[in-house]
C-alpha positions in Angstrom: 189.8 114.0 171.2 189.0 113.0 167.3 188.2 109.7 168.9 185.5 111.3 171.5 183.6 113.5 169.3 182.9 110.2 166.9 182.3 107.9 170.5 180.0 110.8 171.8 178.0 111.2 168.1 177.7 107.5 168.1 176.1 107.5 170.8 173.7 110.0 169.8 172.5 108.4 166.8 172.4 105.0 168.9 169.6 107.1 171.3 167.5 108.2 168.4 164.7 106.1 168.8 163.1 104.8 165.6 160.6 107.4 164.5 163.3 110.4 165.1 165.6 108.1 162.6 162.6 108.0 160.2 161.8 111.8 160.3 165.6 112.9 159.7 166.1 110.5 156.2 162.8 111.2 155.0 162.9 114.4 152.3 161.6 117.5 152.6 159.2 118.3 149.8 160.3 121.3 148.0 158.1 123.9 149.9 159.3 123.4 153.1 162.7 123.9 151.8 161.7 126.8 149.5 160.2 128.5 152.9 163.3 127.4 154.9 165.5 129.4 152.6 163.4 132.3 152.3 162.8 132.3 156.3 166.6 132.6 156.3 166.8 136.2 154.6 165.4 138.3 157.5 165.1 141.5 155.1 162.6 139.7 152.4 160.9 138.4 155.3 160.1 141.6 157.3 158.9 142.9 153.7 156.9 140.1 153.1 155.1 140.8 156.6 154.5 144.4 156.0 153.6 143.5 152.3 151.2 141.4 153.9 149.8 144.4 155.8 149.4 146.1 153.0 147.3 144.3 151.1 145.2 143.8 154.2 144.3 147.3 153.8 143.9 147.6 150.3 141.6 144.4 150.5 139.8 145.9 153.1 139.7 149.8 152.3 136.0 149.7 152.0 135.1 148.3 155.5 137.3 151.1 156.9 135.4 153.8 154.8 132.2 152.3 156.4 133.0 152.6 159.7 135.1 155.9 159.3 132.3 157.8 157.3 134.8 159.0 154.6 134.6 159.2 151.0 137.7 159.6 149.5 136.0 161.7 146.8 133.7 164.0 148.7 135.5 167.5 148.3 135.4 170.4 150.9 137.4 173.5 149.5 135.7 175.5 152.9 138.2 172.8 154.9 141.6 172.6 152.8 145.0 171.8 153.8 143.3 171.2 157.0 145.9 169.8 160.0 146.1 166.3 161.3 143.8 165.6 164.0 141.3 167.9 163.0 137.9 168.0 163.5 135.8 169.7 160.4 132.3 170.9 159.8 131.0 170.9 155.9 129.5 174.1 154.6 125.9 175.2 154.5 125.4 174.7 151.5 126.2 171.3 151.4 123.8 170.8 154.4 121.3 172.8 152.2 121.4 170.3 149.9 122.0 166.8 151.8 118.6 168.5 153.8 116.9 169.0 150.7 117.5 165.2 149.4 116.1 164.2 152.4 112.7 165.9 152.4 112.6 165.3 148.8 113.1 161.0 149.2 111.1 161.1 152.5 108.4 163.5 152.6 106.1 162.0 155.0 109.1 161.4 158.0 110.2 165.6 156.7 106.6 166.5 157.8 106.6 164.4 160.6 109.9 166.0 162.5 109.3 169.9 161.1 105.8 169.6 162.9 107.2 167.9 166.1 110.4 170.5 166.5 108.2 173.9 165.5 105.7 172.3 168.4 108.3 172.0 170.8 110.0 175.7 169.9 112.7 174.0 169.3 113.1 176.4 165.8 111.0 179.4 165.5 109.9 179.2 161.7 107.7 177.7 159.8 107.4 174.3 159.4 108.8 174.2 155.9 112.0 175.9 157.2 112.7 173.9 160.7 114.6 171.1 159.4 117.0 174.0 157.3 117.2 176.1 160.4 118.1 173.2 162.9 121.0 172.6 160.1 122.4 175.4 160.3 123.1 175.3 164.1 126.3 173.2 165.8 126.2 169.0 165.1 126.1 168.7 168.5 122.8 170.6 169.6 121.2 169.9 166.4 122.0 165.8 167.1 120.9 167.1 170.6 117.5 168.9 169.2 116.5 165.4 167.2 117.6 163.2 170.0 115.3 164.7 172.1 112.5 164.4 170.0 112.3 160.6 170.5 110.8 160.1 167.2 111.9 156.4 165.0 111.5 159.3 162.0 114.6 161.2 162.7 117.0 158.4 162.2 118.3 159.0 158.7 118.1 162.7 159.7 120.6 161.5 163.0 122.4 159.9 160.8 123.3 162.4 157.8 123.4 165.6 160.5 126.3 162.9 161.8 128.3 163.1 158.7 127.8 166.9 158.6 131.2 166.5 160.7 134.3 164.5 160.1 137.4 163.5 161.8 140.8 163.7 160.2 143.0 161.8 161.1 146.1 163.0 158.3 144.4 166.3 157.8 142.7 167.4 154.4 144.8 167.8 151.1 144.3 171.1 148.4 140.6 169.7 147.6 139.6 169.8 151.4 139.2 165.7 150.7 140.6 163.7 153.6 144.2 162.6 153.3 143.7 158.9 155.2 140.8 157.4 153.4 142.7 158.3 150.1 145.7 157.0 151.6 144.0 154.0 152.2 142.3 153.3 148.7 145.7 154.6 147.1 147.0 151.2 148.7 144.7 149.4 146.6 146.5 151.1 143.0 150.2 151.4 144.6 150.2 147.6 145.5 148.6 146.5 142.9 150.9 147.8 140.9 153.6 147.0 142.8 152.4 143.4 143.1 151.8 143.2 139.2 154.9 145.1 138.8 157.0 142.5 140.3 155.4 139.3 139.2 155.6 140.5 135.8 159.8 141.2 136.0 160.0 138.1 138.1 158.8 135.9 135.2 160.8 137.7 132.4 164.0 137.6 134.3 163.2 133.6 135.0 162.9 133.4 131.2 166.1 135.6 130.2 168.2 134.4 132.8 167.4 130.8 132.9 168.5 130.8 128.6 171.4 132.6 128.9 172.7 130.4 132.2 171.6 127.3 130.7 172.5 127.8 127.6 175.6 129.9 127.7 178.4 130.9 124.8 177.1 133.4 122.7 173.7 133.5 123.6 174.5 134.4 127.4 176.9 136.9 126.1 174.2 138.7 124.0 171.2 138.6 126.3 173.4 139.4 129.7 175.2 142.8 127.1 170.9 143.7 126.5 170.7 143.7 130.3 174.0 145.1 131.5 172.7 147.8 129.2 169.3 148.5 130.6 170.8 148.4 133.8 173.3 151.4 133.2 170.8 153.2 132.0 169.0 156.3 134.4 166.1 154.8 135.0 163.8 158.0 136.1 164.9 159.9 133.9 163.9 157.0 131.2 161.0 156.5 133.1 159.8 160.3 132.4 160.5 160.0 128.7 158.7 156.8 128.1 155.7 158.1 130.6 155.0 161.3 128.3 154.2 158.7 125.7 150.3 158.7 124.9 149.2 154.6 125.0 146.0 155.6 123.6 147.9 156.0 120.3 149.1 152.6 119.8 146.2 150.6 117.6 147.0 147.5 119.6 146.6 148.8 123.0 144.1 150.8 122.4 141.7 147.9 122.4 142.7 146.4 125.8 143.4 150.1 127.9 140.5 152.6 127.9 140.9 156.3 129.8 139.8 155.4 133.5 142.5 152.4 133.3 145.2 154.0 130.8 147.8 155.1 134.0 147.7 152.3 135.8 148.2 150.6 132.9 150.7 153.0 132.1 152.7 152.6 134.8 152.8 148.7 134.5 154.1 148.6 131.6 157.0 151.3 131.8 158.1 149.5 135.2 158.3 146.0 133.7 160.2 147.3 130.9 163.1 148.3 133.9 162.4 145.9 136.6 163.3 142.4 135.5 167.1 143.2 135.0 167.8 142.3 138.6 166.1 139.5 138.6 167.7 137.6 135.2 170.7 138.2 136.7 170.2 136.5 139.5 168.9 133.4 138.3 171.7 133.3 136.2 174.3 133.2 138.6 171.9 130.2 140.2 171.5 128.8 136.8 175.2 128.6 136.1 176.4 126.4 139.6 173.0 124.0 139.0 173.9 123.4 135.2 177.2 121.5 136.7 175.6 119.2 139.5 175.2 115.6 139.2 171.3 115.6 139.5 171.2 117.4 136.0 174.3 115.3 134.1 172.0 112.4 135.2 169.0 113.7 133.8 170.5 114.1 130.5 172.0 111.1 130.4 168.8 109.4 130.3 167.6 111.9 127.7 166.0 114.6 128.9 165.3 117.5 126.6 166.4 121.2 127.6 162.7 122.3 128.9 162.2 119.3 130.7 165.3 120.2 132.9 165.0 123.8 133.4 161.2 123.4 133.8 161.5 119.9 136.2 164.8 120.1 137.6 166.5 123.9 137.6 163.7 126.6 138.2 162.6 124.4 141.8 166.1 125.4 142.8 165.5 130.0 142.2 162.4 130.1 143.3 164.0 130.9 146.9 166.2 133.6 145.4 163.5 135.0 142.7 161.0 134.4 146.1 163.7 137.2 147.9 163.9 139.6 144.6 160.3 139.8 144.2 159.7 140.9 148.0 162.3 143.4 147.7 161.1 144.6 144.1 157.7 145.6 145.2 158.5 147.9 147.3 161.0 149.9 144.8 158.4 149.1 141.9 156.0 151.2 144.3 158.9 154.1 144.9 159.0 154.4 141.0 155.4 154.9 140.6 154.7 157.1 143.6 157.5 159.1 142.1 155.8 159.6 139.1 152.7 160.1 139.7 154.1 162.8 142.3 156.0 164.7 139.1 152.2 164.7 137.4 153.4 161.4 134.8 151.9 158.3 136.8 148.5 157.3 137.9 146.1 160.4 137.0 143.7 162.2 139.7 141.0 161.3 141.0 142.1 157.9 141.4 144.1 157.8 144.5 147.5 156.5 144.8 150.7 156.8 147.2 152.1 159.6 144.8 149.5 161.4 144.6 147.8 161.5 148.0 
C-alpha cells in the first residue's frame, strides 16, 4: 500500500510542469506568509473586517452629516428622548432666529419673497412679517407655498425650511440631539482611541516580550512577574481610580495636552498602561520557541548582534500572532473607553463617543 502511494506521488510530481514546479520552489515573501497565518484565524479576520467598516464610517462622517443634514451638536430641548424612526420639527423660536438671519444676510431676496407672499394672498400680514408668518405654518405646507412662487430667490428659504424638519433614525438624547449622527462622530473618537491603544500596547508588549524571551534568566523572571502583577489587578476599578487624576497638574504633560483633548489623551494613556500584558506574554512565548531554531543559531555563529537577531530574524516571525492580538485588542480598548465614558470618567462632553451617546 505504501509503495503504491509513493508511486502515485512520484507520478503526480512528474506530471507537474516546469512552471508549476518553479512556483512551488520559489520562496514566499514575508507579507504573504504573515497574511496566510493571519487568515487562518477566523475570529481575527472577522474583527478586522468590522474594524475596517467602522473606520470607513469615521472617515466619511462629514459626508454622512451632509447627506442627512444633521448636526451632532444641534440641541432641541423640545424634542428630547424621541423614539427611533421619528420625524421632529424645530421650535418656533429656532425658526424665527433662522429666518431673521436669512433676512439680514439676504435683504434683497427677502424683500422679493415677502412681496410675492402678500400679493398672492398666501399670508395676510404686513410684508415685513410675511416670512415669519410662513415659518409658523406646517413645514410641508410652507415648502409647498414657497415652491408655488416660482422665484429663484426662494432657493435659500426652501433649503432652510427643509432643515426645520429632521428624521431621527435612532431617536434623540436628553438634550434633543440626534443619536445617530452622534454615534457616527463618536466612531471617530472611540475607534481612534481603540486603534491607538492597540498599536501602542503592541509596541510595548513586543519590546518587553522579546527582551524577556530572548535573554531569559533574571530579566525574564522580573519582567514576567511585573506582567503577572498587572494582569492580576481588577482593571475597571484601577482604571476608574487613575481616570480621576487631573493630568493637567503634571508639568511635563501640561505642555502636550490642552483642555479640549485632555480627556482623549488621558484615556489613551490609561488604557495603554493596562493593555500590553497579553501581547507581551504572547510575544515571549513565540520568542522562546524561535530562539532555539537553526536560523537563529546560524545568525549567532556568523557573529550577528543580539539586536540584529531580534529585529531581523525574530520580529518577522511574531508579526502574525501580534496582528491577531492587535485586532482583538481594539475591541477590548473600545469597551473600556465606553465604560469609563459612561461613568463620566472618560471622554468628556460635548465630544461624542460611544460611551456618552
